[in-house]
C-alpha positions, -999 to +999 in steps of 0.1 A: -025-221-031-041-194-004-079-190-004-088-153+007-119-156+025-139-126+016-170-111+037-202-095+025-198-058+018-222-041+046-243-013+034-243+015+056-279+032+039-294-003+044-282-004+084-294+030+089-322+021+073-328-006+098-321+012+122-349+040+117-376+012+106-371-017+132-344-007+153-365-012+184-364-050+175-323-046+169-326-055+133-297-037+125-275-055+147-285-088+132-276-073+099-245-059+112-231-082+140-254-112+137-272-131+166-242-133+189-249-091+194-259-085+227-275-056+220-294-073+199-309-091+227-313-062+249-335-047+218-355-080+219-359-080+255-380-054+254-408-074+242-412-094+273-404-068+296-433-050+281-452-080+285-438-084+324-447-048+329-486-052+319-493-087+343-474-073+370-492-040+369-525-047+349-540-013+364-505+007+354-513+030+320-508+020+289-480+042+281-460+023+310-471-007+296-454+001+263-429+023+277-399-009+273-410-007+236-409+027+232-377+033+249-360+008+222-377+024+196-360+055+205-321+041+209-332+023+172-337+060+161-305+073+179-282+044+166-299+049+128-281+088+134-250+071+147-247+045+119-259+073+092-235+099+102-204+074+101-180+085+078-172+058+046-137+052+065-144+045+098-175+024+085-156+007+063-129-005+086-154-011+113-179-034+092-160-040+056-125-044+068-123-076+052-151-072+022-123-058-006-151-028-015-148+006-004-180+029+004-197+054-014-225+066+005-249+090-014-281+111-009-305+082+004-286+084+037-294+118+043-333+111+039-331+082+065-312+108+090-334+137+085-363+109+086-347+100+117-339+133+136-381+139+128-393+110+146-368+102+167-368+136+184-408+141+183-409+106+200-383+115+226-404+149+233-435+128+231-421+104+256-407+127+281-439+148+280-463+118+284-438+106+315-438+139+336-481+142+329-483+106+349-457+114+369-463+150+388-504+153+375-512+115+374-526+119+336-548+152+342-534+161+304-542+131+283 
């Protein structure tokens, strides 16, 4: 008697939504690969990194104190785009090879992609602008 071990089917829309909402904390990585994923821990390292910056340099601008969290969040938006734009065939080969089901992604993932692009691009532009303002003018514009 052979027992087939079926794994849970991973939903691409849910993974992209987790990356969009909680990508800075790496919840999409936890959902897709579990607690052993090194990139999950890299995302979570942004919290103590931000704390270390604020303790090491208390007089620094708040932007610098939050920069590790901001960067992790921007990577989360990028991951939402990468996951959402992946073809269903490639998605199933990578994350659902043993689930016994095929993915059939519909329009909700497009909503997540549009939101990720809008907020992620706006956040990236704002981050670059603030960084240049602080580096070149000492924060004269805000």
